[in-house]
C-alpha positions in Angstrom: -34.1 103.4 86.1 -34.1 107.2 85.9 -37.1 108.6 84.1 -35.6 111.2 81.6 -38.8 111.6 79.6 -41.3 112.8 82.1 -43.9 110.1 81.2 -45.9 108.3 83.9 -48.2 105.4 84.2 -51.5 106.0 86.1 -54.4 104.0 87.4 -56.4 105.3 84.5 -53.8 103.7 82.1 -54.2 100.4 83.8 -58.0 100.6 83.7 -57.9 101.4 80.0 -55.4 98.5 79.4 -57.6 96.0 81.4 -60.8 97.0 79.4 -58.9 96.8 76.1 -57.6 93.3 77.1 -61.0 92.2 78.0 -62.4 93.3 74.7 -59.5 91.8 72.8 -60.1 88.5 74.4 -63.8 88.4 73.6 -63.4 89.7 70.1 -60.7 87.1 69.4 -63.1 84.3 70.0 -65.2 84.6 66.9 -62.1 85.3 64.8 -60.3 82.2 66.1 -63.4 80.1 65.6 -63.6 81.2 62.0 -59.8 80.9 61.3 -58.8 78.0 63.4 -61.7 76.0 64.8 -59.4 73.3 66.3 -57.5 76.0 68.3 -60.7 77.6 69.4 -61.9 74.3 70.9 -58.6 73.9 72.8 -57.9 77.5 74.1 -61.2 79.3 74.1 -61.6 79.2 77.8 -58.1 80.7 78.4 -58.1 83.5 75.9 -60.0 86.1 77.8 -58.1 85.6 81.2 -54.8 85.6 79.3 -55.4 89.0 77.6 -57.0 90.4 80.8 -53.6 89.8 82.5 -51.2 90.3 79.6 -52.3 93.8 78.6 -51.6 95.6 81.8 -48.4 93.6 82.2 -47.3 94.5 78.7 -48.2 98.2 79.4 -46.0 98.2 82.4 -43.1 96.7 80.5 -43.6 99.4 77.8 -43.6 102.1 80.4 -40.3 100.9 81.8 -38.8 100.9 78.3 -40.4 104.3 77.7 -38.5 105.9 80.6 -35.6 106.4 78.2 -37.5 106.9 75.0 -41.0 108.3 75.6 -42.4 107.4 72.2 -42.0 103.7 72.9 -44.7 103.9 75.6 -47.1 105.8 73.2 -46.4 103.3 70.4 -47.2 100.5 72.8 -50.5 102.1 73.7 -51.2 102.7 70.0 -50.3 99.1 69.2 -52.6 97.8 71.9 -55.5 99.9 70.6 -54.4 98.9 67.1 -54.8 95.3 68.1 -58.1 95.9 69.6 -59.5 97.8 66.6 -58.0 95.2 64.3 -60.0 92.6 66.2 -63.1 94.9 66.0 -62.5 94.9 62.2 -61.9 91.2 62.0 -64.7 90.4 64.4 -67.3 92.4 62.5 -66.0 90.9 59.2 -66.3 87.4 60.6 -69.8 88.1 61.8 -70.9 89.5 58.5 -69.3 86.6 56.7 -71.1 84.1 58.9 -74.4 85.9 58.5 -74.1 86.1 54.7 -72.0 83.0 54.2 -74.5 81.3 51.9 -74.8 84.3 49.6 -71.0 84.8 49.8 -70.4 81.2 48.6 -72.9 81.6 45.7 -71.1 84.7 44.6 -67.7 82.9 44.9 -69.0 80.1 42.5 -70.6 82.5 40.0 -67.8 85.0 39.4 -64.5 86.0 40.9 -65.2 89.7 40.3 -68.5 89.4 42.2 -66.8 87.7 45.1 -64.2 90.5 45.3 -66.9 93.2 45.1 -69.0 91.8 47.9 -65.9 91.1 50.0 -64.8 94.7 49.6 -68.3 95.9 50.8 -68.1 93.6 53.9 -64.6 94.8 54.6 -65.6 98.4 54.2 -68.4 98.0 56.8 -66.1 96.3 59.3 -63.4 99.0 58.8 -65.9 101.8 59.4 -67.0 100.3 62.8 -63.3 99.8 63.8 -62.5 103.4 62.7 -65.2 104.8 65.0 -63.7 102.8 67.9 -60.2 103.9 66.9 -61.1 107.6 67.2 -62.3 107.5 70.7 -59.6 105.2 72.1 -56.8 107.1 70.5 -58.2 110.6 71.4 -58.9 109.8 75.0 -56.0 107.5 75.8 -53.2 107.0 73.3 -52.7 110.7 72.5 -54.4 111.9 75.7 -56.5 114.5 74.1 -59.6 114.0 76.3 -59.5 117.5 77.8 -59.0 119.1 74.4 -62.1 120.6 73.0 -63.4 118.8 70.0 -63.4 121.0 66.9 -64.7 120.6 63.4 -61.1 120.8 62.1 -60.1 117.9 64.3 -62.9 115.8 62.9 -62.0 116.8 59.4 -58.3 116.0 60.0 -59.2 112.7 61.5 -61.6 111.9 58.7 -58.9 112.9 56.1 -56.3 110.6 57.6 -58.8 107.8 58.1 -60.0 108.0 54.5 -56.5 107.5 53.2 -56.0 104.7 55.8 -59.3 103.2 54.7 -58.3 103.2 51.1 -54.9 101.6 52.0 -56.7 99.1 54.3 -59.3 98.0 51.8 -57.0 98.0 48.8 -54.4 95.8 50.6 -57.1 93.5 52.0 -58.8 93.1 48.7 -55.5 92.6 46.8 -54.4 89.9 49.2 -57.8 88.2 49.1 -57.9 88.3 45.2 -54.3 87.1 44.9 -54.8 84.1 47.3 -58.3 83.4 45.9 -56.9 83.2 42.4 -54.3 80.6 43.4 -54.7 77.1 44.7 -55.5 77.1 48.4 -57.2 75.0 51.0 -58.5 78.0 52.9 -62.2 78.7 53.0 -63.9 82.0 52.4 -63.9 83.1 56.0 -60.2 82.3 56.5 -59.3 84.1 53.2 -61.3 87.1 54.3 -59.5 87.3 57.7 -56.1 86.9 56.1 -56.8 89.8 53.7 -58.2 91.9 56.6 -55.1 91.3 58.7 -52.8 92.5 55.9 -55.0 95.6 55.3 -55.1 96.4 59.0 -51.3 96.3 59.3 -50.8 98.7 56.4 -53.5 101.0 57.6 -52.2 101.1 61.2 -48.8 102.3 60.0 -50.3 105.2 58.1 -52.7 106.1 60.8 -50.1 106.3 63.6 -48.1 108.8 61.5 -51.2 110.8 60.6 -52.7 110.9 64.1 -49.4 111.6 65.8 -48.2 114.4 63.5 -51.4 116.0 62.5 -54.7 115.1 64.1 -53.7 114.8 67.8 -50.6 117.0 67.7 -50.1 118.7 71.0 
């Protein structure tokens, strides 16, 4: 297939993809244990090897597709890093929920507004950690700005886009959590939290790609 876009895949790309796949596999373990314990017990041993192989293979497929439309390859890298940072978000949230589960359950029984407030705080912490990870992965790989000198304006731009993405993320996550919590459901607090976090992350990712692509890391 003729490459009409000028994009290329390098050893560095494969290395980044392998590292991302390894992290995704490990981060998925506590999330799966919280969300679906029965699946965790069955597939835990295969999760890390699967993503370790699937990420470079998926990157190669995206590269082949990107030979005609270059942005497909960039979107694939952003999607991979988006998945990684979503799992950083969910993993940190799951860890916080497990550490403070007793207090979380007390708040859930005492008042719905208290539950939502503390969930929003937990979600905010997990998002901040994921956002720091997002900056470095996207700067040095997705948008390939590693050689570009870091400037105050870049940090300000990234911060501005991220704050809006943060608000979208937390609002959507909290809204989904509140909506489901207010209805009859068999899900526990950890599962509800992860469901809300996933919805928030998807909404935030869409905004972030546009902002990073067209403003922060614009070449």
